[in-house]
C-alpha positions as CSV (number, residue, x, y, z in Angstrom):
1,M,137.4,119.4,73.9
2,S,137.2,120.1,77.6
3,K,134.3,119.1,79.7
4,P,131.8,121.9,80.6
5,T,132.1,123.2,84.2
6,I,129.3,122.9,86.7
7,Q,128.7,126.6,86.4
8,Q,128.3,126.3,82.6
9,I,125.9,123.4,82.9
10,E,123.8,125.3,85.5
11,A,123.7,128.4,83.2
12,D,122.5,126.2,80.3
13,L,119.8,124.7,82.5
14,M,118.6,128.0,83.6
15,D,118.4,129.3,80.0
16,D,116.0,126.5,78.9
17,G,113.4,127.7,81.4
18,R,112.9,124.3,83.1
19,S,113.8,123.4,86.7
20,R,116.6,120.8,86.8
21,A,119.1,119.5,89.3
22,I,122.6,118.2,88.7
23,S,123.8,114.9,90.0
24,I,127.5,114.0,90.0
25,N,128.1,110.3,89.2
26,A,130.8,108.1,90.7
27,D,132.8,108.4,87.5
28,G,132.8,112.2,87.5
29,S,130.2,112.5,84.8
30,V,127.2,114.8,85.2
31,T,123.6,113.7,85.0
32,T,120.8,116.3,84.9
33,I,117.5,115.5,86.5
34,E,114.3,117.3,85.5
35,C,112.5,118.4,88.7
36,H,108.9,119.3,89.3
37,G,107.5,121.3,92.3
38,L,109.7,120.6,95.3
39,D,111.8,117.8,93.6
40,N,115.6,118.1,93.8
41,A,118.7,116.0,93.2
42,H,118.2,114.1,96.4
43,Q,114.4,114.0,96.9
44,V,111.2,113.2,94.9
45,F,107.9,114.5,96.2
46,F,105.0,112.5,94.9
47,Y,101.8,113.8,96.4
48,E,101.3,115.5,93.1
49,Q,103.4,116.7,90.1
50,D,105.3,114.3,87.8
51,F,105.6,111.3,90.2
52,Y,101.9,111.4,91.3
53,V,101.9,107.8,89.8
54,L,103.2,106.8,93.2
55,S,100.3,108.2,95.1
56,N,97.5,105.8,96.1
57,F,95.0,108.2,94.6
58,S,96.5,107.9,91.1
59,A,94.2,106.1,88.6
60,F,95.9,102.7,88.3
61,S,93.5,99.9,88.7
62,L,94.5,96.9,90.9
63,K,93.6,93.2,90.8
64,W,93.6,92.3,94.4
65,R,92.4,89.2,96.2
66,G,90.2,88.2,93.2
67,R,88.6,91.6,93.0
68,R,89.2,94.7,90.9
69,F,89.8,98.1,92.5
70,D,90.1,101.5,90.7
71,T,93.0,102.6,92.9
72,S,95.4,101.2,95.4
73,E,93.8,103.6,97.9
74,A,90.5,101.7,97.6
75,A,92.2,98.3,98.0
76,Y,94.0,99.5,101.1
77,H,90.8,100.7,102.8
78,W,88.9,97.5,101.7
79,E,91.4,95.5,103.7
80,R,90.4,97.4,106.9
81,F,86.9,95.8,106.7
82,A,87.1,92.8,104.4
83,T,88.0,90.1,107.0
84,G,84.9,90.8,109.0
85,Q,86.9,90.3,112.2
86,S,85.3,91.4,115.4
87,S,86.4,91.6,119.0
88,P,84.4,89.6,121.5
89,D,82.5,92.6,122.9
90,R,81.2,93.7,119.4
91,G,78.6,91.0,118.9
92,P,77.9,88.7,115.9
93,A,76.5,91.4,113.7
94,H,79.8,93.2,113.5
95,G,81.3,90.9,110.8
96,S,78.5,91.3,108.3
97,M,78.4,95.1,108.8
98,A,82.1,95.3,108.2
99,A,81.8,93.2,105.0
100,E,79.1,95.6,103.7
101,I,81.4,98.5,104.2
102,A,84.1,96.6,102.3
103,D,81.8,96.2,99.4
104,M,80.9,99.9,99.4
105,I,84.6,100.8,99.4
106,Q,85.3,98.5,96.4
107,F,82.6,100.1,94.3
108,A,83.2,103.7,95.5
109,D,83.2,106.2,92.7
110,S,86.6,107.6,93.6
111,A,89.6,107.1,95.8
112,H,88.4,110.1,97.9
113,Q,85.0,108.5,98.4
114,A,86.6,105.2,99.4
115,F,88.7,107.0,102.0
116,K,85.6,108.9,103.3
117,I,83.6,105.7,103.6
118,A,86.4,104.0,105.6
119,Q,86.9,107.0,107.9
120,E,83.2,107.3,108.6
121,N,83.0,103.6,109.6
122,K,86.3,103.3,111.4
123,Y,84.7,101.8,114.4
124,L,83.9,98.7,112.3
125,Q,87.4,98.1,111.0
126,R,89.4,95.0,112.1
127,P,90.6,95.6,115.7
128,D,94.2,94.8,114.9
129,W,94.4,97.2,111.9
130,D,97.1,99.5,113.3
131,D,99.3,96.4,113.8
132,V,99.0,95.1,110.3
133,K,98.3,98.1,108.1
134,V,102.0,98.7,107.0
135,D,102.3,95.1,105.9
136,H,99.1,95.3,103.9
137,M,100.2,98.6,102.3
138,R,103.6,97.0,101.3
139,T,102.0,94.1,99.5
140,I,99.5,96.4,97.8
141,L,102.3,98.6,96.5
142,R,104.2,95.5,95.2
143,A,101.0,94.5,93.4
144,K,100.6,97.9,91.8
145,A,104.2,97.9,90.6
146,N,103.9,94.4,89.3
147,Q,100.7,95.0,87.4
148,H,101.7,98.3,85.7
149,E,104.9,98.6,83.7
150,Y,104.6,102.4,83.7
151,V,104.6,102.5,87.5
152,R,107.7,100.3,87.6
153,R,109.4,102.6,85.0
154,K,108.6,105.8,86.9
155,L,109.6,104.3,90.2
156,L,113.0,103.2,88.9
157,A,113.4,106.6,87.2
158,T,113.7,108.1,90.7
159,G,117.2,106.6,91.0
160,E,118.5,106.7,94.5
161,R,116.6,109.8,95.6
162,E,114.5,109.8,98.8
163,L,110.8,109.4,98.0
164,I,108.5,111.6,100.1
165,E,104.7,111.8,100.1
166,N,104.4,115.5,100.8
167,S,100.9,115.3,102.2
168,W,100.3,117.9,104.9
169,R,97.2,116.0,106.0
170,D,99.0,112.8,107.0
171,A,101.9,112.6,109.4
172,F,102.1,108.8,109.3
173,W,102.0,107.9,105.6
174,G,103.2,111.4,104.5
175,W,105.5,114.1,105.9
176,G,102.7,115.9,107.8
177,S,102.0,119.6,108.2
178,D,105.4,120.4,109.6
179,G,107.5,118.2,107.3
180,N,108.5,115.9,110.2
181,G,106.0,113.1,109.6
182,Q,107.0,109.4,109.3
183,N,106.6,109.3,105.5
184,M,105.9,105.6,105.7
185,L,104.5,105.5,102.2
186,G,107.7,106.9,100.8
187,K,109.7,104.4,102.8
188,L,107.7,101.5,101.5
189,W,108.1,102.7,97.9
190,M,111.8,102.8,98.4
191,E,111.7,99.2,99.6
192,V,109.8,98.1,96.5
193,R,112.3,100.0,94.4
194,R,115.2,98.1,95.9
195,E,113.3,94.8,95.3
196,L,112.8,95.7,91.6
197,R,116.4,96.4,90.9
198,P,118.4,93.4,89.7
199,A,121.0,92.1,92.1
200,P,124.5,93.3,91.1
201,R,126.5,90.7,89.3
202,S,130.0,89.6,90.4
203,L,133.0,90.1,88.3
204,D,133.3,86.3,87.8
205,E,129.7,86.2,86.5
206,I,130.5,88.9,83.9
207,L,133.7,87.2,82.8
208,S,132.0,83.9,82.5
209,E,129.4,85.4,80.3
210,H,132.0,86.7,77.8
211,D,134.5,83.9,78.2
212,P,133.1,80.4,78.6
213,A,136.6,79.1,79.5
214,H,136.7,81.4,82.6
215,V,136.6,79.4,85.8
216,T,135.7,81.0,89.1
217,P,138.5,80.5,91.6
218,G,137.8,77.9,94.3
219,K,135.2,76.1,92.2
220,D,135.6,72.7,90.7
221,D,136.0,72.4,86.9
């Protein structure tokens, strides 16, 4: 029986009423990918829709630095104030004020409220925040993936597609109002995805697993 053509596959996908994309694998086989919203065979948009799990506003609690947060969004904004760092011209009261804001963020009723509290008190955040915020976000995303099997599974299910936070509000973490933002959150998730994938095994490792007598060339017996 001959393999179906791309045109036949596309027709079948259109008939079932669902939005899907076609990916051609290296061996010539065809993989169909169910798409949601703006998703396609090359990109996943996670501001909402099926991969909202990757959003910092999604409801996945986080154990972070000995505390519990309802979302990774809250943990991220907590970091902006938790150290109580102050610049020399801010005075000794700055540290305690920042710590109070951090506590308010931790116990905020929602991710949106945590964000609002942080923005309203931005003048109290650690002065070097812009220099360290990407590193903090990276470690928070790693923790989220490590603590939630479902997050890992959904992240790996994106395959090799580009991950994009299609937030029109944020041109740094997302793609911004014109689609030309830095998409830093998507880039960090792709880093975490690469870290989660097992390293490819060499042919010698595979042969040794199935044949104990196999010796890797160049190695002593």
